[in-house]
N, C-alpha and C positions, 0 to 999 in steps of 0.2 A: 659320258656327255662332254662335248667340247664347245666352249663359248667363243663366238667370233669377236676378236678384239676390236674390230672396226665398227661393228653394229651394236654389240652388247646383247645380241640374241643367241639362240642355239644354232651353232654351225652344223653340228652333227650329233645325233643320238643313235647309239648302237648297243647291241647286246654284248655281253662279255664274251671275248674270244672270237669276235667277228669284226671285220673291217667295213661291213656294209652299212651305209648311212640309211637309217630308217626314217628319220624325221628331222626337219629344221624349223626354226621359228624366228619371227621378228614382229615388230609392231609397225603398223602402217596407218597413215591418214589419207583417206581418199579425198581428192581435191577437186573433182569435176562435178560437184553438185549443182553448179549453175548452168551446165551445158548438157546436151543430150549425148547419148551413146548409141551407136549402131552395131548390132552383133556382127562378128566376123562371118562372112559368107552370106550376109543378108542382101536384099535387093539393092540397097543403096551403098553397099560396101565396094570400093573404098571411097566413093564420091561423098563429099559433105559429111564425113564421119569424124568422130572424136574418139581417140583412144583414151581409156581410163587413165587418170593421172594419180600417182601415189607419191607420198613423201619418201625421203631417204632417211634411214635410221643411222644416227651417228653416235658412237659411244664416247663419253668424256672420261669415264673411269671404269675399270674392272677390278673388283676387290675380292680377294679370297678371305672370307669371314671365318670359316671353320674348316678344318681338315679331318675332323673325326676324333676318336675312332668310331663313334656310333653314328655321327651325322656330319655331313659336309654341306657347306653353303657358299655360294658365290653371289655377289651383289654387283649389279651394273647400273650406271647412271648415264643419261645422255639426252639427245634432242632428236626430234623429227623435223626435217628441213624440207621446204618446198624447193625442188631442184631448179625451177625456172627463175625464182627470185632470190633464193638462198635465205629466205626469212624462216625463222623458227616458228613452227605451227603447234608444237607440243613439246613438253619435257616429260621424261619418264624415269622410273626406277624399277628394276626387276630383281627378284631374289629367286635363286634356284637352289632347292634343298633336296638332298638325297639321304636316305637312311640305310644303314646296313641291314640286309635281309629283306628289304622292301623293294619289290620290282615296279616302283612307280617314282616319278619325279614330280615334285611340287613346285609350281611356278606362281609366284605372287607378283602382281603388276600394279604399280601406282602411276597414273598418267594424268597430266595437267594440260589441257588444251590452252593455247595462247592466241587462238583466233576462233571466231564463231563458226559453227557448223551450219551448213545450208539446210533448207527444209526437206529436201529429198533424202530420206534416210537410207535409200538404196544406193545413193551416189555420193554421199557425204557422211563419213563415219570414221571413227577410230576403231581399229580392230587388231586382234592377234592373228597373224597369218601363219598357218602351218603348211608345210610342203613335204611330200613323201616321194619315194623313188619311182614307184611303178604306176604308170598311167592306166594299167588294167586292174588296179586294186578295187575291190568292192567297198563302197562307203555306205555305212548304215547309221541311221539316226534313231532317236527314241522319242516317242510320243505316247503319253499316258502310260509310261513305264514299260512300253513294249517296242521292240525293234522293228524298223522297216528299212528297206533298201532305198537309198536316195536316187532319184531320177531327175530331180529338178535343180536349177541353178540356185534358187533361193530355198533355204531349208529352215523349217521351224522344228526345233528339237528341245524338249524340256529335260533331256537327260544326256547320257554319254553319246558321243559320236565315235564310231569304230571304223578303222581303215584296215582291211584284210587283203594282203597281197598273195595269200596262199602259203607263204613261208612264215610270216610273222603277223601278229595282230596288234595294232596300236589303238588304245582306248583313250579318248580325250574326254575328261570329265570337266564340263564348263561351270559346274556349280550353279545351274539354273539360268545361265545365259541362253536365251531361246533363239536368237537370230544368227544365221550363218549364210555365207555366200560362197558358192563354188566359182572361183575366179578363173580356174583352169582345171584340166583333168587331174592335176596333181597338187592343187592348192585349195585351201579353205580359209576364208576370212571369218573369224568369229567376232561378231560385232560387240564392241565394248561400250562406246559412247556415241550417241546421236544427239541431234538438237533437242534440248529440253531435259536431257539426262543429267542428273546431279551426282551420280555415283562415280567415284574416281579410283577406287581400289578393287582389284579383281584377283581371282585365284583360279588356276587350272591344275588338274592332276593328270599326268600322262603316264599310263601304264603300258608295259610291253608284254605281249603274250599272256594277257589275262584271259582265262577261258570264258568268263561270263561278265559282260559289261555291267549288268545290274548289281553284281556283287561289288565291283569297283566303286560304283556310285554310292551304295549303301555304306561301305566302309569309309569313304571320304566324307560323307555328310552326317554320319552318326557318331557323336562323341562317345568315348568309352564310359561305361556305367561303373562307377566306383561305389562299392558297398562296404562301409566300415565294419570291421570284425575284430573282436578281442582275441580270437583264437584262430590260428592258421588251420585251414581245412586239411583233412587227412589225405586228400587227393589233389593233384595239380590241375585236373580238368574234369568237367562233368557236362552233361547235356540235358535239356528239357524236352526237346523234340528233334526229330530227324526226318528230312525229306530226301527221297531217293532221286528225284529229278532236279539237277542243278538249275535248270531254266525256270523252275517254279519257285517263286519267292513268297515268303509269308508277309502279307500286307497288314495283318492285324490279328490280335487275339484278345479275348475277354469273355465276360459273361454273355449268356444267350440273350439276344434282343427280345425274342418272343417265345419264352419258355412254354407258354400255354399251348402253342401249336405243335410241340413235339409229342408224338404218340407214345406215352409211357404206360406200362402196365402198373397195376396197383402196387406190386412189390418193388417196382423201380422208382416210385415216387421218393423224392428226397436225395437221390443220387446226384453227384456233381455233374453239371453240364458245362462244356466249354465250346466257344465259337471261334473258328479259325477262318480267316479270309486269305485266299491264295490268288496269285496273279502269274500267268505264264508270260515271260518277258522276251522270248527270242523267236516267236512265231513258229513254234514246233508243237507237234502232238506229243503228249507225255502221259503215260500211265504211271501214276505217282503212288508211292507208299509213304504213309505218315506214321512214324513211331513216336510214342509218348512215354514220359517217365513212368506213368502208371498204365497198366493194361487197359485198353478200351474195351468196353463190353458191347456197345452199339455205336453206330455212327450214321448220320444222315446228311445228304446234300439238300440245302434249303435255298430259297430265293431271298431277296432283300426284304420281303414282307413277312418272312418266317414260314412260308408255305413249304412243306416237305415235298421235294421233287423225287427223291428215291432214297431207299435205305442202302447203305454202302456195305461192301463185303469186308470182313476182317480176316486176314491171313497171317499166321505166325505173329499174332499180337500187333499187327500193323493194319491201319486203315488204307484200303485201296480205292483210289478214285481216278477219274480220267479228266485231263485238262486238254481242251482244244487250243489251237494257236491263239495267243493273245487273250485267253479266256480269264475271266474273273469269277471265281466260285467261292461259295461259303459252305463250310463243313461244321456240323455240330457233333461233338463226341461226348458220350456218356462213359465215365470211368467207374 
Protein backbone atom coordinates (compact mmCIF):
# COMPACT_ATOMS: atom_id res chain seq x y z
CA UNK A 1 0.00 0.00 0.00
CA UNK A 2 1.24 3.49 -0.87
CA UNK A 3 -0.24 6.67 0.65
CA UNK A 4 -0.52 9.81 -1.46
CA UNK A 5 1.35 12.55 0.48
CA UNK A 6 -0.72 15.27 -1.20
CA UNK A 7 -4.18 13.91 -0.42
CA UNK A 8 -3.70 11.53 2.51
CA UNK A 9 -5.64 8.78 0.72
CA UNK A 10 -4.52 5.51 -0.83
CA UNK A 11 -2.48 6.22 -3.94
CA UNK A 12 -2.08 2.57 -4.87
CA UNK A 13 -2.91 -0.82 -3.42
CA UNK A 14 -1.22 -3.83 -4.99
CA UNK A 15 -0.47 -7.46 -4.26
CA UNK A 16 3.01 -8.55 -3.23
CA UNK A 17 5.35 -9.02 -6.18
CA UNK A 18 3.21 -7.02 -8.63
CA UNK A 19 3.37 -3.40 -9.81
CA UNK A 20 -0.27 -3.33 -10.92
CA UNK A 21 -2.39 -0.78 -9.06
CA UNK A 22 -5.57 -2.52 -7.96
CA UNK A 23 -7.27 0.21 -5.95
CA UNK A 24 -7.00 3.83 -4.89
CA UNK A 25 -9.05 5.76 -2.33
CA UNK A 26 -9.82 9.28 -1.19
CA UNK A 27 -12.53 11.23 0.62
CA UNK A 28 -14.89 13.52 -1.31
CA UNK A 29 -17.57 16.09 -0.53
CA UNK A 30 -20.11 16.42 -3.34
CA UNK A 31 -20.99 20.10 -3.61
CA UNK A 32 -23.72 20.37 -6.26
CA UNK A 33 -26.69 19.61 -4.01
CA UNK A 34 -28.47 22.88 -4.85
CA UNK A 35 -28.34 22.48 -8.65
CA UNK A 36 -29.44 19.83 -11.11
CA UNK A 37 -27.31 17.44 -13.09
CA UNK A 38 -27.86 16.12 -16.61
CA UNK A 39 -26.39 12.70 -17.48
CA UNK A 40 -23.70 12.63 -20.13
CA UNK A 41 -25.23 11.74 -23.48
CA UNK A 42 -28.71 12.85 -22.38
CA UNK A 43 -31.05 14.91 -24.55
CA UNK A 44 -29.99 18.16 -22.89
CA UNK A 45 -26.26 17.45 -22.82
CA UNK A 46 -24.27 19.69 -22.98
CA UNK A 47 -26.83 22.52 -23.06
CA UNK A 48 -27.85 23.90 -19.63
CA UNK A 49 -26.06 21.10 -17.82
CA UNK A 50 -24.08 21.00 -14.61
CA UNK A 51 -21.10 18.80 -14.02
CA UNK A 52 -20.98 17.27 -10.52
CA UNK A 53 -18.64 19.28 -8.32
CA UNK A 54 -16.42 17.64 -5.74
CA UNK A 55 -14.02 18.83 -3.09
CA UNK A 56 -10.25 18.51 -3.25
CA UNK A 57 -8.55 16.36 -0.60
CA UNK A 58 -5.54 18.07 0.98
CA UNK A 59 -3.26 16.32 3.49
CA UNK A 60 -1.79 18.33 6.37
CA UNK A 61 0.20 15.45 7.88
CA UNK A 62 1.16 11.86 7.13
CA UNK A 63 2.44 9.99 10.18
CA UNK A 64 3.96 6.52 10.41
CA UNK A 65 2.54 5.25 13.70
CA UNK A 66 3.81 1.65 13.71
CA UNK A 67 6.22 -0.33 11.54
CA UNK A 68 5.52 -3.80 12.95
CA UNK A 69 6.71 -6.49 13.12
CA UNK A 70 3.15 -7.75 13.56
CA UNK A 71 1.15 -4.66 12.61
CA UNK A 72 1.80 -1.52 10.60
CA UNK A 73 -0.20 1.70 10.85
CA UNK A 74 -0.20 5.04 8.99
CA UNK A 75 -2.28 8.04 10.11
CA UNK A 76 -3.16 10.98 7.88
CA UNK A 77 -4.90 14.26 8.72
CA UNK A 78 -6.15 16.96 6.41
CA UNK A 79 -8.97 18.99 4.87
CA UNK A 80 -11.54 18.78 2.09
CA UNK A 81 -11.53 22.07 0.17
CA UNK A 82 -14.05 23.60 -2.25
CA UNK A 83 -11.85 24.29 -5.31
CA UNK A 84 -13.97 27.25 -6.47
CA UNK A 85 -13.86 29.23 -3.22
CA UNK A 86 -10.96 27.52 -1.42
CA UNK A 87 -13.05 27.24 1.74
CA UNK A 88 -12.70 24.21 3.99
CA UNK A 89 -15.85 22.06 3.84
CA UNK A 90 -14.62 19.21 6.09
CA UNK A 91 -11.69 17.99 8.13
CA UNK A 92 -10.62 14.35 8.28
CA UNK A 93 -8.36 11.81 9.91
CA UNK A 94 -7.66 8.40 8.40
CA UNK A 95 -5.86 5.38 9.83
CA UNK A 96 -4.59 2.54 7.64
CA UNK A 97 -3.75 -0.69 9.44
CA UNK A 98 -2.24 -3.87 7.99
CA UNK A 99 -1.31 -7.03 9.90
CA UNK A 100 1.17 -9.74 9.01
CA UNK A 101 -0.48 -12.78 7.45
CA UNK A 102 -3.81 -11.00 6.86
CA UNK A 103 -4.75 -10.24 3.25
CA UNK A 104 -6.90 -7.24 4.13
CA UNK A 105 -6.42 -3.56 4.89
CA UNK A 106 -8.35 -1.82 7.66
CA UNK A 107 -9.28 1.80 6.96
CA UNK A 108 -10.70 3.92 9.80
CA UNK A 109 -12.13 7.33 8.91
CA UNK A 110 -13.10 10.25 11.15
CA UNK A 111 -14.66 13.15 9.28
CA UNK A 112 -16.06 16.48 10.52
CA UNK A 113 -18.16 18.57 8.10
CA UNK A 114 -17.61 22.33 8.36
CA UNK A 115 -20.58 23.30 6.23
CA UNK A 116 -24.18 22.11 6.07
CA UNK A 117 -25.14 19.43 3.57
CA UNK A 118 -28.04 20.01 1.19
CA UNK A 119 -31.33 18.11 1.27
CA UNK A 120 -30.65 16.08 -1.90
CA UNK A 121 -28.73 13.12 -0.49
CA UNK A 122 -27.79 11.90 -3.99
CA UNK A 123 -26.09 15.22 -4.80
CA UNK A 124 -24.78 16.40 -1.44
CA UNK A 125 -22.82 13.93 0.65
CA UNK A 126 -19.48 13.02 2.16
CA UNK A 127 -18.15 9.75 0.77
CA UNK A 128 -15.20 7.41 0.52
CA UNK A 129 -14.33 7.15 -3.16
CA UNK A 130 -12.72 3.98 -4.46
CA UNK A 131 -11.29 3.63 -7.97
CA UNK A 132 -9.91 0.57 -9.77
CA UNK A 133 -7.97 -0.02 -12.98
CA UNK A 134 -10.26 -1.98 -15.29
CA UNK A 135 -13.45 -0.44 -16.69
CA UNK A 136 -14.59 -3.96 -17.65
CA UNK A 137 -14.48 -5.26 -14.08
CA UNK A 138 -17.64 -6.88 -12.74
CA UNK A 139 -19.07 -5.15 -9.67
CA UNK A 140 -21.23 -7.16 -7.26
CA UNK A 141 -23.06 -5.98 -4.17
CA UNK A 142 -24.85 -7.75 -1.32
CA UNK A 143 -28.49 -7.62 -0.31
CA UNK A 144 -29.96 -9.87 2.37
CA UNK A 145 -26.55 -11.57 2.60
CA UNK A 146 -26.63 -12.69 -1.05
CA UNK A 147 -24.62 -11.32 -3.96
CA UNK A 148 -26.04 -9.67 -7.07
CA UNK A 149 -24.36 -8.06 -10.08
CA UNK A 150 -24.63 -4.27 -10.04
CA UNK A 151 -26.32 -2.72 -13.05
CA UNK A 152 -27.53 0.58 -11.65
CA UNK A 153 -25.78 3.84 -10.82
CA UNK A 154 -27.24 3.93 -7.32
CA UNK A 155 -26.54 0.86 -5.24
CA UNK A 156 -28.12 -0.35 -2.04
CA UNK A 157 -25.89 -2.96 -0.43
CA UNK A 158 -26.06 -4.14 3.17
CA UNK A 159 -22.84 -6.14 2.89
CA UNK A 160 -19.61 -6.39 0.89
CA UNK A 161 -19.10 -4.84 -2.53
CA UNK A 162 -16.81 -6.88 -4.78
CA UNK A 163 -14.82 -5.76 -7.85
CA UNK A 164 -13.60 -8.64 -10.04
CA UNK A 165 -11.47 -7.86 -13.11
CA UNK A 166 -10.73 -11.51 -13.93
CA UNK A 167 -7.22 -11.44 -12.47
CA UNK A 168 -7.91 -10.13 -8.97
CA UNK A 169 -10.90 -9.75 -6.69
CA UNK A 170 -11.21 -6.74 -4.39
CA UNK A 171 -13.73 -7.01 -1.57
CA UNK A 172 -14.88 -3.80 0.11
CA UNK A 173 -16.53 -4.44 3.48
CA UNK A 174 -18.37 -1.21 4.46
CA UNK A 175 -19.58 -2.39 7.87
CA UNK A 176 -23.27 -1.92 7.02
CA UNK A 177 -23.02 1.40 5.17
CA UNK A 178 -25.85 0.79 2.68
CA UNK A 179 -25.69 3.57 0.05
CA UNK A 180 -23.20 3.71 -2.82
CA UNK A 181 -22.99 5.59 -6.13
CA UNK A 182 -21.24 4.52 -9.34
CA UNK A 183 -19.82 7.89 -10.40
CA UNK A 184 -17.98 6.32 -13.37
CA UNK A 185 -17.20 2.89 -14.77
CA UNK A 186 -14.16 2.62 -12.50
CA UNK A 187 -15.28 4.59 -9.46
CA UNK A 188 -17.58 4.04 -6.52
CA UNK A 189 -18.64 6.58 -3.89
CA UNK A 190 -19.58 4.91 -0.61
CA UNK A 191 -21.76 7.46 1.16
CA UNK A 192 -20.66 8.28 4.71
CA UNK A 193 -22.57 11.42 5.75
CA UNK A 194 -25.74 13.04 4.41
CA UNK A 195 -27.99 15.73 5.85
CA UNK A 196 -29.29 14.65 9.26
CA UNK A 197 -26.61 11.98 9.78
CA UNK A 198 -24.85 12.30 13.15
CA UNK A 199 -22.26 9.56 12.78
CA UNK A 200 -18.72 10.77 12.10
CA UNK A 201 -16.50 7.68 12.50
CA UNK A 202 -16.45 4.90 9.93
CA UNK A 203 -14.48 1.80 9.06
CA UNK A 204 -13.79 -0.09 5.85
CA UNK A 205 -12.02 -3.40 5.35
CA UNK A 206 -10.41 -3.98 1.96
CA UNK A 207 -9.53 -7.58 1.09
CA UNK A 208 -7.57 -8.69 -1.98
CA UNK A 209 -8.28 -12.03 -3.69
CA UNK A 210 -10.61 -13.22 -0.95
CA UNK A 211 -12.48 -16.20 -2.45
CA UNK A 212 -15.77 -15.54 -0.65
CA UNK A 213 -17.08 -12.06 0.30
CA UNK A 214 -19.47 -13.45 2.93
CA UNK A 215 -16.50 -14.88 4.83
CA UNK A 216 -14.73 -11.50 4.75
CA UNK A 217 -17.83 -9.84 6.18
CA UNK A 218 -18.29 -12.47 8.89
CA UNK A 219 -14.66 -12.27 9.99
CA UNK A 220 -14.67 -8.45 10.03
CA UNK A 221 -17.90 -8.13 12.01
CA UNK A 222 -17.65 -11.09 14.41
CA UNK A 223 -15.34 -10.55 17.40
CA UNK A 224 -13.25 -13.52 18.53
CA UNK A 225 -14.88 -15.71 21.16
CA UNK A 226 -12.58 -16.10 24.16
CA UNK A 227 -13.30 -19.01 26.52
CA UNK A 228 -11.27 -19.03 29.77
CA UNK A 229 -9.65 -22.37 30.51
CA UNK A 230 -7.45 -23.57 33.35
CA UNK A 231 -5.82 -26.23 31.20
CA UNK A 232 -4.43 -26.02 27.71
CA UNK A 233 -6.24 -28.29 25.22
CA UNK A 234 -4.28 -31.25 23.95
CA UNK A 235 -4.92 -30.21 20.32
CA UNK A 236 -4.32 -26.85 18.66
CA UNK A 237 -7.53 -26.93 16.61
CA UNK A 238 -10.89 -28.67 16.49
CA UNK A 239 -14.21 -28.32 14.69
CA UNK A 240 -17.91 -28.63 15.52
CA UNK A 241 -19.34 -28.79 12.00
CA UNK A 242 -18.09 -28.75 8.42
CA UNK A 243 -19.74 -27.48 5.24
CA UNK A 244 -18.52 -28.66 1.84
CA UNK A 245 -19.83 -25.62 -0.12
CA UNK A 246 -17.98 -22.38 0.70
CA UNK A 247 -20.81 -20.23 -0.70
CA UNK A 248 -23.22 -21.69 1.88
CA UNK A 249 -22.98 -19.95 5.25
CA UNK A 250 -24.34 -21.04 8.60
CA UNK A 251 -26.85 -18.37 9.65
CA UNK A 252 -27.91 -19.91 12.96
CA UNK A 253 -27.86 -23.01 15.14
CA UNK A 254 -29.86 -23.94 18.21
CA UNK A 255 -32.62 -26.09 19.63
CA UNK A 256 -35.51 -27.11 17.40
CA UNK A 257 -38.30 -24.52 17.30
CA UNK A 258 -41.12 -27.05 16.77
CA UNK A 259 -39.92 -30.44 18.10
CA UNK A 260 -43.44 -31.87 18.06
CA UNK A 261 -43.54 -31.66 14.25
CA UNK A 262 -40.52 -33.95 13.77
CA UNK A 263 -41.68 -37.52 12.94
CA UNK A 264 -39.79 -39.61 15.52
CA UNK A 265 -40.31 -43.28 16.23
CA UNK A 266 -40.92 -44.44 19.80
CA UNK A 267 -37.33 -45.62 20.27
CA UNK A 268 -36.04 -42.26 18.94
CA UNK A 269 -37.86 -40.18 21.51
CA UNK A 270 -35.45 -38.26 23.73
CA UNK A 271 -32.58 -38.17 21.27
CA UNK A 272 -30.96 -34.72 20.83
CA UNK A 273 -32.29 -32.59 17.97
CA UNK A 274 -30.40 -29.62 16.53
CA UNK A 275 -31.64 -26.95 14.13
CA UNK A 276 -29.36 -25.36 11.50
CA UNK A 277 -30.18 -22.38 9.27
CA UNK A 278 -28.19 -22.03 6.04
CA UNK A 279 -27.95 -19.25 3.45
CA UNK A 280 -26.48 -19.47 -0.04
CA UNK A 281 -24.57 -16.19 -0.52
CA UNK A 282 -23.16 -16.12 -4.07
CA UNK A 283 -26.12 -16.95 -6.33
CA UNK A 284 -24.89 -20.47 -7.08
CA UNK A 285 -26.52 -23.88 -7.01
CA UNK A 286 -24.80 -26.02 -4.38
CA UNK A 287 -25.15 -29.63 -3.29
CA UNK A 288 -23.86 -29.37 0.27
CA UNK A 289 -22.58 -31.90 2.78
CA UNK A 290 -22.84 -31.10 6.48
CA UNK A 291 -20.54 -32.96 8.86
CA UNK A 292 -21.14 -32.81 12.62
CA UNK A 293 -18.93 -33.66 15.57
CA UNK A 294 -21.39 -36.46 16.36
CA UNK A 295 -22.68 -38.89 13.79
CA UNK A 296 -26.16 -37.83 12.58
CA UNK A 297 -28.77 -40.59 12.58
CA UNK A 298 -31.50 -38.73 10.68
CA UNK A 299 -32.04 -35.30 9.18
CA UNK A 300 -34.95 -33.34 7.73
CA UNK A 301 -35.47 -30.14 5.80
CA UNK A 302 -38.24 -28.10 7.44
CA UNK A 303 -39.92 -24.77 6.79
CA UNK A 304 -40.14 -21.92 9.29
CA UNK A 305 -43.36 -23.27 10.83
CA UNK A 306 -41.66 -26.60 11.56
CA UNK A 307 -43.40 -28.53 8.79
CA UNK A 308 -41.20 -31.31 7.42
CA UNK A 309 -40.54 -30.82 3.71
CA UNK A 310 -38.36 -33.87 3.11
CA UNK A 311 -36.11 -36.36 4.86
CA UNK A 312 -32.48 -35.84 3.88
CA UNK A 313 -29.97 -38.45 2.84
CA UNK A 314 -26.97 -39.28 5.02
CA UNK A 315 -23.81 -40.36 3.19
CA UNK A 316 -20.54 -41.20 4.92
CA UNK A 317 -21.85 -39.74 8.18
CA UNK A 318 -22.65 -36.43 6.46
CA UNK A 319 -26.04 -34.82 5.81
CA UNK A 320 -26.59 -34.09 2.11
CA UNK A 321 -28.91 -31.26 1.08
CA UNK A 322 -29.41 -28.99 -1.92
CA UNK A 323 -29.17 -25.19 -1.89
CA UNK A 324 -30.65 -23.17 -4.75
CA UNK A 325 -29.14 -19.74 -5.58
CA UNK A 326 -29.70 -17.30 -2.67
CA UNK A 327 -31.69 -19.99 -0.86
CA UNK A 328 -32.41 -19.90 2.88
CA UNK A 329 -33.14 -23.35 4.28
CA UNK A 330 -33.51 -24.97 7.67
CA UNK A 331 -32.18 -28.43 8.54
CA UNK A 332 -33.00 -30.46 11.65
CA UNK A 333 -30.53 -33.17 12.64
CA UNK A 334 -30.95 -36.02 15.12
CA UNK A 335 -27.73 -37.37 16.65
